[in-house]
C-alpha positions as CSV (number, residue, x, y, z in Angstrom):
1,X,27.2,-8.0,238.2
2,X,24.1,-7.7,236.1
3,X,21.0,-8.9,238.0
4,X,17.8,-9.1,236.0
5,X,14.8,-7.7,237.8
6,X,12.2,-7.0,235.0
7,X,10.7,-8.7,231.9
8,X,12.9,-8.9,228.8
9,X,11.8,-6.9,225.8
10,X,10.1,-8.6,222.9
11,X,12.6,-10.6,220.8
12,X,15.4,-10.6,223.5
13,X,17.0,-13.9,224.5
14,X,15.7,-14.6,228.0
15,X,16.7,-18.2,228.7
16,X,19.0,-21.0,227.4
17,X,19.0,-24.7,228.0
18,X,20.9,-27.7,226.8
19,X,19.7,-31.2,226.0
20,X,22.2,-33.9,226.8
21,X,22.4,-37.7,226.8
22,X,23.5,-37.6,230.4
23,X,22.5,-34.7,232.6
24,X,24.6,-35.8,235.5
25,X,27.7,-35.7,233.3
26,X,26.6,-32.3,232.1
27,X,26.3,-31.1,235.7
28,X,29.9,-32.2,236.3
29,X,31.2,-30.4,233.2
30,X,29.4,-27.1,233.5
31,X,29.7,-27.1,237.3
32,X,33.5,-27.3,237.0
33,X,33.7,-25.0,234.0
34,X,31.5,-22.1,235.2
35,X,31.1,-22.9,238.9
36,X,27.4,-23.5,238.5
37,X,25.3,-25.3,241.1
38,X,22.1,-27.2,240.3
39,X,18.7,-27.8,241.8
40,X,17.4,-31.4,242.3
41,X,15.6,-31.2,239.0
42,X,12.0,-31.4,238.1
43,X,10.2,-34.7,237.8
44,X,8.8,-36.5,234.7
45,X,6.0,-33.9,234.4
46,X,8.6,-31.3,233.5
47,X,11.0,-33.6,231.6
48,X,13.5,-33.9,234.4
49,X,14.5,-30.3,233.8
50,X,17.5,-29.2,236.0
51,X,18.1,-25.5,236.6
52,X,21.7,-24.2,236.9
53,X,22.7,-21.3,239.1
54,X,25.6,-18.8,239.3
55,X,25.8,-17.3,242.8
56,X,22.3,-18.5,243.5
57,X,20.8,-16.9,240.4
58,X,19.2,-18.9,237.7
59,X,21.3,-18.8,234.5
60,X,20.5,-21.9,232.4
61,X,19.1,-25.4,232.5
62,X,20.0,-28.9,231.6
63,X,17.6,-31.5,230.3
64,X,17.7,-35.1,229.0
65,X,18.1,-35.4,225.2
66,X,15.0,-36.3,223.3
67,X,14.6,-36.9,219.6
68,X,17.4,-37.4,217.2
69,X,18.8,-33.9,216.9
70,X,21.8,-34.6,219.1
71,X,23.1,-32.6,222.1
72,X,22.5,-28.9,221.7
73,X,22.0,-25.5,223.4
74,X,18.7,-23.7,222.6
75,X,18.1,-20.0,223.0
76,X,14.6,-19.0,224.2
77,X,13.3,-15.6,223.1
78,X,10.9,-13.4,225.1
79,X,7.5,-12.8,223.5
80,X,4.3,-11.1,224.7
81,X,2.1,-13.8,223.3
82,X,3.5,-17.2,222.5
83,X,0.4,-18.2,220.4
84,X,0.5,-15.1,218.3
85,X,4.2,-15.4,217.7
86,X,4.0,-19.1,216.9
87,X,1.3,-18.3,214.3
88,X,3.6,-15.5,212.8
89,X,6.5,-18.1,212.6
90,X,4.2,-20.4,210.6
91,X,3.1,-17.6,208.3
92,X,6.7,-16.5,207.7
93,X,7.7,-20.0,206.5
94,X,8.9,-21.5,209.8
95,X,7.4,-24.4,211.8
96,X,6.1,-25.0,215.3
97,X,7.8,-28.1,216.8
98,X,6.1,-28.2,220.2
99,X,3.6,-26.1,222.0
100,X,2.7,-23.5,222.9
101,X,2.1,-25.0,226.3
102,X,1.9,-23.5,229.8
103,X,4.4,-24.7,232.5
104,X,2.2,-24.0,235.4
105,X,2.1,-20.3,236.1
106,X,5.9,-19.9,235.3
107,X,5.7,-19.4,231.5
108,X,4.1,-20.4,228.2
109,X,6.6,-21.9,225.9
110,X,7.0,-23.2,222.4
111,X,9.8,-24.6,220.2
112,X,9.8,-23.4,216.6
113,X,12.1,-23.4,213.6
114,X,12.9,-20.7,211.1
115,X,12.6,-21.2,207.4
116,X,15.9,-23.1,207.3
117,X,15.2,-25.4,210.3
118,X,17.1,-23.4,212.9
119,X,15.5,-24.2,216.3
120,X,14.7,-21.6,218.9
121,X,12.3,-21.3,221.8
122,X,9.5,-18.8,222.5
123,X,9.0,-17.7,226.1
124,X,6.0,-15.9,227.3
125,X,6.9,-15.0,230.9
126,X,4.5,-15.6,233.8
127,X,6.1,-15.8,237.2
128,X,9.4,-16.8,235.7
129,X,11.1,-14.1,233.7
130,X,14.1,-16.2,232.6
131,X,17.7,-15.3,233.3
132,X,18.3,-13.9,236.8
133,X,21.8,-12.6,235.7
134,X,23.5,-11.9,232.4
135,X,26.6,-10.3,231.0
136,X,29.1,-11.6,233.6
137,X,31.4,-14.6,233.9
138,X,29.5,-17.8,233.9
139,X,26.3,-16.3,232.5
140,X,24.7,-15.7,229.1
141,X,26.2,-12.7,227.4
142,X,25.3,-12.9,223.6
143,X,23.9,-15.1,220.9
144,X,24.1,-15.0,217.1
145,X,23.1,-17.0,214.0
146,X,25.5,-18.2,211.3
147,X,23.7,-18.5,208.0
148,X,24.5,-19.1,204.3
149,X,21.5,-17.0,203.3
150,X,21.6,-13.7,205.2
151,X,18.8,-12.0,203.3
152,X,16.5,-15.0,204.0
153,X,17.3,-15.0,207.7
154,X,16.9,-11.2,208.0
155,X,13.5,-11.3,206.4
156,X,12.3,-14.1,208.8
157,X,13.6,-12.7,212.1
158,X,12.8,-9.1,211.4
159,X,9.3,-10.0,210.5
160,X,8.6,-12.4,213.4
161,X,10.2,-10.3,216.1
162,X,9.9,-6.8,214.5
163,X,13.6,-6.3,215.1
164,X,15.2,-3.0,214.4
165,X,18.3,-4.0,212.5
166,X,21.5,-2.6,211.2
167,X,25.0,-3.6,210.2
168,X,27.7,-3.5,212.9
169,X,30.1,-1.9,210.4
170,X,33.8,-2.6,210.2
171,X,36.2,0.2,211.4
172,X,38.8,-1.3,213.7
173,X,36.8,-4.5,214.1
174,X,37.5,-6.2,210.8
175,X,36.4,-9.5,212.4
176,X,32.9,-8.1,212.5
177,X,32.4,-7.7,208.8
178,X,29.0,-9.0,207.9
179,X,27.6,-8.9,211.4
180,X,24.0,-7.6,211.4
181,X,22.7,-6.5,214.8
182,X,19.1,-7.1,215.9
183,X,17.7,-4.8,218.5
184,X,14.2,-4.6,220.1
185,X,11.6,-2.7,218.1
186,X,12.0,1.1,218.7
187,X,15.7,0.8,219.6
188,X,18.5,2.2,217.4
189,X,20.6,-0.9,216.6
190,X,24.1,-0.7,218.2
191,X,26.4,-2.8,220.2
192,X,24.8,-1.4,223.3
193,X,21.2,-2.1,222.3
194,X,21.5,-5.3,220.2
195,X,20.0,-8.5,221.7
196,X,21.2,-10.9,219.0
197,X,22.8,-10.9,215.6
198,X,23.6,-12.9,212.5
199,X,26.7,-13.4,210.4
200,X,27.0,-14.8,206.9
201,X,28.8,-18.1,206.5
202,X,30.1,-19.7,203.3
203,X,30.3,-23.1,205.0
204,X,27.5,-25.0,206.7
205,X,27.0,-23.6,210.2
206,X,28.5,-25.6,213.1
207,X,25.1,-25.9,214.7
208,X,21.4,-25.6,213.6
209,X,20.8,-23.3,216.5
210,X,21.7,-19.8,217.6
211,X,25.1,-20.0,219.2
212,X,24.9,-19.3,222.9
213,X,27.8,-17.2,224.4
214,X,28.7,-17.4,228.0
215,X,31.0,-14.8,229.7
216,X,34.4,-15.5,231.1
217,X,37.1,-13.4,232.7
218,X,39.9,-15.6,231.4
219,X,39.3,-17.0,227.9
220,X,42.5,-19.1,227.8
221,X,41.9,-20.5,231.2
222,X,38.3,-21.4,230.5
223,X,39.3,-23.0,227.2
224,X,41.9,-25.1,228.9
225,X,39.4,-26.1,231.6
226,X,37.0,-27.2,228.9
227,X,39.7,-29.4,227.3
228,X,40.6,-30.8,230.7
229,X,37.0,-31.8,231.3
230,X,36.8,-33.7,228.0
231,X,35.5,-30.9,225.7
232,X,36.9,-29.6,222.5
233,X,37.8,-26.4,220.7
234,X,35.8,-25.9,217.5
235,X,36.9,-22.3,216.7
236,X,40.1,-21.0,218.4
237,X,40.0,-17.7,220.3
238,X,39.6,-14.7,218.0
239,X,38.7,-11.0,218.3
240,X,35.2,-9.6,217.7
241,X,33.6,-6.2,218.4
242,X,32.2,-7.8,221.6
243,X,35.5,-9.1,222.9
244,X,37.6,-12.2,222.2
245,X,35.5,-15.4,221.6
246,X,36.2,-19.1,221.3
247,X,33.7,-21.8,220.2
248,X,33.8,-24.9,222.3
249,X,32.0,-28.3,222.6
250,X,31.2,-29.9,225.9
251,X,32.2,-33.5,226.6
252,X,28.9,-34.7,225.1
253,X,29.2,-32.6,221.9
254,X,26.9,-29.6,222.6
255,X,28.4,-26.4,221.1
256,X,28.6,-23.1,222.9
257,X,30.9,-20.0,222.9
258,X,32.8,-18.3,225.6
259,X,33.5,-14.5,225.4
260,X,35.7,-12.3,227.5
261,X,33.6,-9.9,229.6
């Protein structure tokens, strides 16, 4: 178990949510797949945002789809000052989509894009730090960006979040060729310290977001459950330096990955 008791470091993913055409259908899918339970959901003032729990710990949220981007998971990154970081996003060639705005005393949030239109959230914690558990089955365990222009992505994210960065190397993990690790400023990049990463891709990425990874103890069983629930396999199970991974879509088309932990 990996309970979270303190604020996340600058640049670390601290929350994830999914926008779906039908939140009730999403609750059935993810409730069955990961054993999540859900609160009653916020009202219109908070966009009918519904928190998801694993063993009574907040691990994600579901929200009604808005706009025309389609169903998708979004990663939110911890920042000390959402206004300062949003300005740095703009100066670096990205764009502010919404916010920053305060959600009561819980957090100040913004949605932004990088220079290539990849969407991510900024999360300045107030009373709500974000994930209450990570790194175990049914919880967030990793995120990475697939990009056709690695140098452009590196320049943006290493500037905006002051990441310490380094290549993962190859060695026995040939599947990790090209993976660049991003660690909080001051940390030496390694698989133990990295909070996110990026991989080069010759093809158009599957999603215009960071790919959210959730943990599972049984990759094949989770994949089979996703298919039974109406989901799809987008990338079959394959080895990585972080364990075996499969990329799935839920029954409304939102992409996510599952990784053995």
